N, C-alpha and C positions, 0 to 999 in steps of 0.2 A: 533865264537861268536864275534860280533863287540864290545860289552861291557859286563862286568861280569853280570851274572844274578841278583846278589844282587843290582845292580845299576838301574835295570829297574823301581822299584817303585819311585826312585828319578826322572827318566825321566818323568814318568807319573805325578808326582807332579808339575814338571816344565810346562808341557803341560796344566794342569788344574789350575795353579796359576793365570794366567790372563784369566779367563773363557770367558769373552766377546771377547777378541782378538782372542783367539783360536777358538771359535765358529764361528766368522766371517770369519776367514781364512778357516776353514773346509767348511763353506757354499759357500765361493767364489770358492774354488777348486772343490767342488761338482758341482756347476753350470757350470763351465768351462768344467769339464769332462763329464757332461750330454750332452752338445753340441758336444764335441769331439766324444763321443761314438755314438751319433745319426748320425753324419757325417760318421763315420766308417761303420755303418750299411748300410747307403745309398751306399757307395762305394762298400761294399761287395755285395749288391744286384745288382748293376750295373755290376760287374764282372761276377756274376752268370748268368745274363741275356744275356750278350753280348760276353763273351769270349768263343771261340770255343774249344771243346775238341775232343779227338780221338774217343769218343763214339757217337758223333752227327751223326744222319742218316736222319734228316728231312730237306726237302726243302719247301720253301713257294713260290707258284706261284701266282703272283699278276698281275694286269693290268699294262702294261708299262706306265711310266710317270704319274702314279697316286700314291697318298700318303694316303689321308684319306679314310677309308672304304666306305664313302658315294660315292666316285668317282670311285672306282674299281668295275667294272661289267664284269664278265666273263660268257660265256655260260656254263651251267652245263655239257653239253655233251663233253666239252674238257676233262673231266675225263677219258673217254674211250680211247681217243688217247694218253693221258699221260701214262695210264697203259700199253700200248703196247711198250713203250720205254724201251730198254734193261737196266737192273739195277733197275727198279722200282718194288717195292714189294707191295705197297698199295697206294691208292689215296683217300683222304678225302675231298670232297667238303664242303665248309664252308661259310656261310653268316654271316656277322658281323654287328651289330647295336650298335652305341655308342651315348651317349647324348652330347659328347663334344670331338672334335678331338684335341683340344689344350692340353697343359700340365696342369694337375690338380691332386689334391690329392683325389678327389672323382668322378671318372668316372665309370659309370655303363656300362659294356660291355656284350652284348648278343652274343653268338655264336650259330648259328643254324647248326646242323649236322644231317645227315640221321638217322632215327630211327634204321635201321638195322645195323648201325655201332657202336651202343652204347656199345654192349657187348665187342667187340674187343678194343674199345677206352678206356672204363672205367673199365670193369670187369676184363679183363686179367691182368691189371697192379695193381689191388687192390685199385683203387681210389674210387670205389663205390661197395657196396655189392649187392647181387642178388635181395634182397627185394627192394632196391632203384631203381635198373635198371628196375625191373618189374613195379614199380609205375610210373617211368618216361616214359616208353613205352606206358602205358595204357592211359595217359592223353595228349591231344594235347597242353595244356597250362602248362605242367610240366616243372620244372627247376631244374637242379643240380647246386648248388652254390659252388664256390670255398670257401675254409675255411676262407681266409682273408676277402672276401666280406661279408660272413655271419657274421663274428665277427664284422666288421666295422659297419654294419647296424643292428646288434642285431637280426638277423633272425635265426629261427630254423625250423625244418621240420614241415610242416603243415601251415606255415605262407603264406600269399599272399602279394605281394608288387608290386607297380607301378613304372615304370621308362621307359623313352624313348617312352612314349605313349603306353606301353605294360603292361599288368597285368598277372602275372604268379603265379603259386603255387609251393612252395618249397617242393620237395619230397626227397631231399638228399643233403648231404654236402660232397663235394669231398675233400679227404685228399691226396694231391699231393705235391711233392717237386719241381715240375716244376713251375717256376715263372709265366708263362702265364696261368696256370690253377687256380691260387689262387685267382684271382680277376675278374672272369667271371661267367656268368650264362649260362650254356649249355641248349638250348631248341631245339625243333624239327625244322628242316630246313624249312618245309612248313609253320610253325608258323610265321617265319620271312618273308618268301616270300609272304605270303598273309596277312600280318599285316594290320590293319586299315590304309587306305590311301596309301597302297603300293600294287602294282600289278607287281611283278617281278618273275613270274613263270619261272623256268628254268635258273635263273640268280643267281650266287653266287659271293662272294667277293674274295675268294682265294681258292687254293687247297693246302692242306698239303700232301706232297709226302714223303713216306718212301723209302729209297734205301737200297740195300743189302750190300753195302760196303761204310764205311765212306770216304774212299779214292776216291770214285767215285762221290762225291757230285758235284764238278765243272763240270765234264764231263756230268753228267745227267742234270744238270741245263742248260748247253749250248745246249744240245739236245732238251730239252723242248722248249726253246726260239726259236730255229731254226724251230721247228715243226709249230709254230704259227706266224712266222715272217711275213708272207704275208696274214694272216687272218685279218678280220676287227677289232678284238680285240687282238692285239699282247700282249705278256706276258713279264714279267721281273721276273726271278727266282733267289732266294738267299737261302743260308743256313739259318736256323731259327735264329741262333745267329747273323748272318750278317744282316738279315732283321730287327731284333730288334735294332741293333746298328745304322742302316741307319735311322730308324724312330725316334730314340731317340737322334738325333744330338743335340737338344736343351738341353736335360737332361745331355748329356756329358759335355756341357759347364757349366751347373749348378753345376755338381759334381766337375769340375775343380775349380770353384770359392769356393765351400764349402771346398775344401782341404786347401785353404789359410785361411779360417775361422778356420779350425782345428788347423793350425799352430798358429793362434792368440790365441786360447784357451790355447795351450801349453805355450805360452809366458806369458799369464796372470797367469797361475799356478806358473810358475817360479818366477814371480815378487811377487806374494802373499806370497809364502813360504819364499823367501829370505828376504822380508820386515819383516815378523814375527820373523824369526830367528835373524836378526840384532837387532830388538828392544828387543828381549828376552836376547841376549848377553849383550846389553848395560845396561839392568836392573840388571844383575847379575855379574858385574865386580868384586865387592868385594867378592861375594860368590865364584867365581872362584879362587880368591886369597887365600881364606880360604882352598879350596880344595887342592891347590898347597902346602900350608903350611903343610897340613896333609899328604903330600907325593904323592898326585895324580898328574901324569905328564900331560903336555900339550896335549899329544896324546890322553889320555883318555877323557880330557875335549872336545877335538874336536869330538871324537866319540860320546860322549853324545849328543852333539848338532846335529850331523848327524842323530842320532836315533830320536831325537825330531822332526826334519824336516820330517823324514820318517813316523813317526806316524801321523802327520798332513796331509801329502799328501796322504798316503794310506787310511786314514779314509775318507777324502773328495772324493778321487777317487772311492772308493768302493760305497759310497752313490750315487755319480753322475751316475756311471755305472749301479747300481741297479735301479735307477730311470728311466734311459733310457730303460733298459730291461723291466720294468713293463709297461711303457708307450707304447712301441712298441708292446709288447705282447697283451696288452688290446685293442689298437687302430687298429691293423691290417693295419698299414699305407702303402701306396704305391703311387708312382708317375706314372701316366698314360699319354700316348700320342698316338694318332692315334689308340686307342684300345689296345695298348700294355702296359704292366705293369713292373715297376721296384719295387720290393718288398724290404722294409727295413728289412734286415736280422739280427735279434738279436740272435746270437748264441755264443758258447764258445769263438770264435775268438774275438768277441767284448769285452768279459771279459778280455782276455789276453792283448789285445791292451790297454784297459782303465787302468787296474791295472799296467801293465808294464810301460806305460808312466808316471803314477802317481809316481811310485817308482823311476824311473830315474830322473824325475824332482825334486822330493823331495830331493834326495841325491845331485843332481847338484846344487840346489838352496842353500843348506846348506854348501857347501864346502868353499866358501869364508869367511863367518862369522865364521865358525868353525876354519878355519886356523888362522884368526885374533885373536880369543880368545885364541888359543893354544900358540901364540907367545907373548902374553902380559906378562910382568914380574911382579913379586909379588909386588914390591915397588910401581910402578906406579898404579897398580890396587887398593892398599889400599889408595892411595892419591885421587883416583877418587871420585867424589861426586855422 
């Protein structure tokens, strides 16, 4: 125990003695930790979307030297040739339509997939139930929405919504942990190929290819690109995580800048707590002298001030982190670029980071004023005004 239990009411009285100052400090710490936690959730989402793991088995086949889905056009019959390449277990042709290729917080992405692939794509993984799949297969304008997109737009099953010049009916909500499933609307492939003003029969944006061995990703990718090297529409194949990282180059720069902003938030918390503890110690010089006269040592006085700083920082940190958690959960925020999404991940790691940083900064900010208070002698303290 840092201080005796009987001294905790004394610490709380000191925290609440200057209510306005303490409230402003907690509010300032909470605001800084709100920003810090939000930045941490963005970094976590970026890692989840771009960092390769040993379980990754998906390749993305795109048109060579193309970046936005508007410009990537591949013949649908490429799928048959890709499926014959050794190591390939499945090929999913996909057409993508977005309302904005640039980085944005509110991009609507439609993914058109073959109707007969729906069961293996959504049902086997538990992303959608049999009733939703049946409803999706039965209607040409049906859409299965990612949970984050549905939350952000306030859409539920049975709603209709317009985006990108398309009108669809929501027949199901996908519950998926994969970042690229959470902010898209899955529709029938022909629905996008024959959309109003579009006549791209037999044309898709990309192929998602599953391989039988994660260690064979690079070998299979090279074989696919070699297969179409001399065709009119050559390909560029990447692992799914590498494909997202390549497209999200601007976002990586944004996250790097946000990291410095997070350091700034931590510095602000340090300054706020230190300033409050210094002012508090200055107001209680004679009170500390009385405590020393009663037999309380300088070490205990220092620990009391450390706990006071810890209470302020932890309270502010908890409020700020909770605010970020509520905002992110309610808003379903994500950053999208070229039809790919980086989801703000608000999970237990954000709580640990937010509260952990608050505790460390609270203790660190209180060390110097606590040490000064513990070193002040009784006589000079009683002479202080």
